C-alpha positions in Angstrom: 25.6 3.4 -1.5 21.9 3.3 -1.9 19.8 1.7 0.9 17.9 -1.3 -0.2 14.3 -1.8 1.0 13.3 -5.2 2.1 10.6 -6.6 -0.2 7.9 -9.2 0.5 6.2 -11.3 -2.2 2.4 -11.2 -2.7 0.7 -13.6 -5.1 -2.6 -12.6 -6.6 -4.9 -15.0 -8.4 -6.8 -13.0 -11.0 -9.7 -14.0 -13.2 -8.5 -14.4 -16.8 -10.5 -11.3 -18.1 -9.1 -9.1 -15.3 -5.6 -10.3 -16.0 -6.0 -9.5 -19.7 -7.3 -6.0 -19.0 -4.4 -5.5 -16.6 -1.8 -6.6 -19.1 -3.3 -4.5 -21.9 -3.5 -1.3 -19.8 0.0 -1.7 -18.4 1.3 -2.3 -21.9 -0.4 0.8 -23.2 1.2 2.8 -20.4 4.6 1.2 -21.1 5.0 -0.3 -17.6 5.0 -3.8 -16.2 1.9 -5.3 -14.6 3.8 -5.4 -11.3 4.5 -1.7 -11.5 0.9 -1.0 -12.4 -0.4 -3.0 -9.5 2.0 -1.5 -7.0 1.0 2.0 -8.1 -2.7 1.2 -7.9 -2.3 -0.4 -4.4 -0.3 2.6 -3.1 -3.0 5.0 -4.5 -5.8 3.0 -2.8 -3.9 2.8 0.5 -3.4 6.6 0.5 -7.1 7.2 -0.2 -8.1 4.8 2.5 -5.7 6.3 5.1 -6.9 9.9 4.2 -10.6 8.7 4.6 -9.9 7.5 8.1 -9.5 3.8 7.6 -6.4 4.1 9.7 -8.7 4.9 12.7 -8.9 1.2 13.2 -5.8 1.5 15.3 -5.8 0.1 18.9 -6.6 3.6 20.2 -9.6 3.9 17.9 -10.8 0.4 18.7 -10.5 1.1 22.5 -12.5 4.3 22.1 -15.2 2.5 20.1 -15.3 -0.3 22.6 -15.7 2.1 25.5 -18.6 3.9 23.7 -20.3 0.5 22.9 -19.9 -0.6 26.6 -21.5 2.7 27.7 -24.3 2.3 25.2 -25.1 -1.3 26.3 -24.5 -1.2 30.0 -24.6 2.5 30.9 -23.2 3.0 34.4 -24.1 -0.4 35.7 -21.4 -2.5 37.3 -21.7 -6.1 36.2 -21.2 -8.8 38.8 -18.2 -11.1 38.6 -14.6 -10.6 37.9 -13.7 -9.9 34.3 -10.1 -11.2 34.8 -11.5 -14.6 35.6 -13.7 -14.6 32.5 -10.8 -13.5 30.3 -8.5 -16.2 31.8 -11.2 -18.8 31.2 -11.7 -17.7 27.6 -7.9 -17.8 27.0 -7.7 -21.3 28.3 -10.5 -22.4 26.0 -8.8 -20.7 23.0 -5.5 -22.3 23.9 -7.1 -25.7 24.1 -8.7 -25.2 20.7 -5.4 -24.0 19.2 -3.4 -26.9 20.6 -6.0 -29.6 20.1 -6.6 -30.2 23.8 -10.4 -30.1 23.8 
């Protein structure tokens, strides 16, 4: 029995000229517009991943943040407790999200 892959729907709003071009090229290739788009997206994702776009992982972001902090503040220790600042910012964000401002 073949394993089925869960699929998710994606809706694209295309300009009419782009949609006509897509339809024409897909027809010339003998494939559906859906298949054409899926292949194009897969190709673009592979190229981006190979080019290092995937470095935007949490690890990469943490490394860039540490480098930026070093660039801005050097070895200085800032006054205050960052935990308190983070807690205060979270409370402000929660108030905005839940309309309690």
